[in-house]
N, C-alpha and C positions, 0 to 999 in steps of 0.2 A: 428252158420251160418244155416239156415234152406234150405230145399229142394227146395224153390223157386228160389234160385240163381243157376240156370240150366247153365247158361254160364260159372260160375266157376267149378260147379260139373261135367259137361259134355260138354267139350268146341266142340266136334264133333258132336253134336246133331242138328237137324234140327233148333231147336229153336236159337242155338247159331249162326249158320250159317246165318238164316234170320236176326237176328239183327246185324250182322258185317255187312251185307248188307245195312240195315238201316242208320248204322253209316257211311258207304262210301257216301251212297246217299246224306245224310245230308253235308256231308263234301264238295262234289261235286256241291251241290246246290247253295253253298255259295263261288262260286270260286272269284266273283269279290268282296267280303268282307269278313272279318275275322269273323268265325263262333266261338262264345265262349260260349253262353248260348242257352240253350234249354228247352222249357216248355213241359212236357208230362201231357195231361189232356184227360178227355173223356165227353161223353155226360150225363152219369149217374153213380152211383156208381156200382160197381162189375164187371166192364168191363176189370179189370185187369192192370190199369194205373200204379200201384205200383210195380207190377210184371215186367212190361216192362221197367219203368224208371230205376228200380234197376239192371236189366241186360243189359240194353242199355250203363248205366254207366260202368259196367264192361268194355264192349267192347272197350269202349274208353280207360279206364285204362290199358288193356291188350295191346293196342297200344301205349305202352310207353309214354302216356299222364299223366300230373296231373291233377286229376279229382276230383270234389268236387259235390256230391249228396246232394240236399237241400229238404227237406220234407216242402212244402208250405201249406199242407192241415192241418192247425192248429186247425182243427175240429176233424177229426177221422184219422190223420195221422198214419201209422204203420211201416215205415221204421225201426224204433227203434226195432220193434219187428224181422222184416226180419233179421236185422244184428245183433240181440241180444246186443243192446248199451243202456246204460242209457240214460233215458229221461229227466233227471232232468233239464239239460239247453239246451234249444234248440232255435229256430228261434224266437218264440213268445218272450222268454226272452231277447234275443239279441235285438230284436225291441223296447223293452220298456227300455232297459238299457241306460245308459248316451252314448252320441255319440262317446266319446272318449275310451269306453271301449275296450280292446283288444279283437277282435275276435276269437284269437288262442283257447281261453277257451272254446268257444262253438263248435269247429272243432273237432270231433271224428276221430280218425284212425280206419279202418275196418281191417279186416283179409286178406284183398286183397290188394296186392302191387300197390300202385298210388292211391288208391282208400279212400276218406274222406268223411264224412258225418256230416251233420247238422241235427239234430231231429227236430221234430214239436215244442217240448218243452211244457210248461203247457198251457192248453186250455184257451185262452183269451176270454173276452166278446165281443171283436171287432175285429175279424181278418181282415176281408176286410179293416178296417180303417187302421190296422197296415201295411198292405201291399200297401195301396194307400199313405202313409207317405212319407215324404222327406227323413225320416231316412232309408227306405227301399231301395231307388235310392243310397243312399251314402253306404249302405252296400253292395249293389251289385256290385257296382264300386270297393269297396275295395276287395272283393273276387275275382273279375275278374283278378285284379292284382296279385292275388297269385296262381291262378290255370289255366289250359289250357283250360279246360272245365268246365262249370257248367250244371249240369242237374237238374231241378227243377220237383218235382213230385207235381203238383198242385191239386185243388179240380175238380170236376165234373163240367161241365159248366152250366148244367141245373139248374135253381133255385138259383144259387150262383154268385156273382160278383168276388170272388177270382182270378179265373184263366183269367178272363176277364182283370183284373188288371194286373196281371203278364205279360198277353201276349203282353202287349204294351211296356213291359221292356225288352223283350228277343229277340235273333236275330231270332230264329225259334221256330215254335210251331208245335208238333206231337199229332195229334188225336188218341187215343187208341178205337177201336172200337169191341165190342164181337160179333161175327159172329152168327146169329140165335136169338140174345137176344135183338138185337137194329134195330128198322125198318128205312129206309131210311130217312123218315120225320124228326126224332129225330135228325139223324146224319146231315141232310141238316141244321136243325135248328142251331145246334152247330156251324156249320162251318159258317153259316149267322152271328151268333152272335160275333165270331171271328174276322171275315170281317168288321164288325161294328167298331170295335176298331182298326182297320188297323193292325190285327196281320199278321205275315209273316208265313203262314202256309206251312210247309214241306211235310206234307203228312199224310196218313191215316195208320195205324197199324191194320190189321186184326188179332184179338186175339181169342184163344179158336177155332181155325179151326181145325177140327178132321183129324187126320193122324194115320197111322197104327204104333203102339208102341210109340206114342207121346201123350201128354196130352195138350200140348200147340203148337201154331205155329203162327208165324206172317211173314206180308209181308209188303212191304213199297210200297204205291202208290201216284204217283205225284197228285196233286190236279187237 
């Protein structure tokens, strides 16, 4: 388990508290409908979406919910590295296998109570096609029947369609933006691209905001 899992390592930190606020806000934003699936994405690589999705998933798990974290970045996903879990069988392999395959063999237990993980799997030649397939919709529904919450760690939006496809299949989308690294125009383009596919944007997490004695900080903002 790496130091990136700050919510687990230091539950009283600013990061942990900020992400608990994100969790609560997401839950309250879905008062009139059941929140089960959340996609975490960003505008470009390097903004910290995998860091955020991992720690956000932990906050849900620490709230006595059965949580599944899914690495939907089948190009450069790294959740298996963050949690130190074998990536031999992951999402790509599940989506390629027979529809009647038992999904349990692709679900990995983590060292964190109530939290399971599906890694990215073998890098496929057609990630976006797999995510857009009818099989993916079936798999998501099967997983929703097994878990209280599913957090999907997607690809960056700019230049790729993967997260735009996933955005139309989940209840809420959260955008991670690295403060100081991304200009407003790029963030607005990301937001508009998601709106164009009728994504339900839950808010923006500002990541890598400097604070005293803290390397990361996130906060939640309504769109």
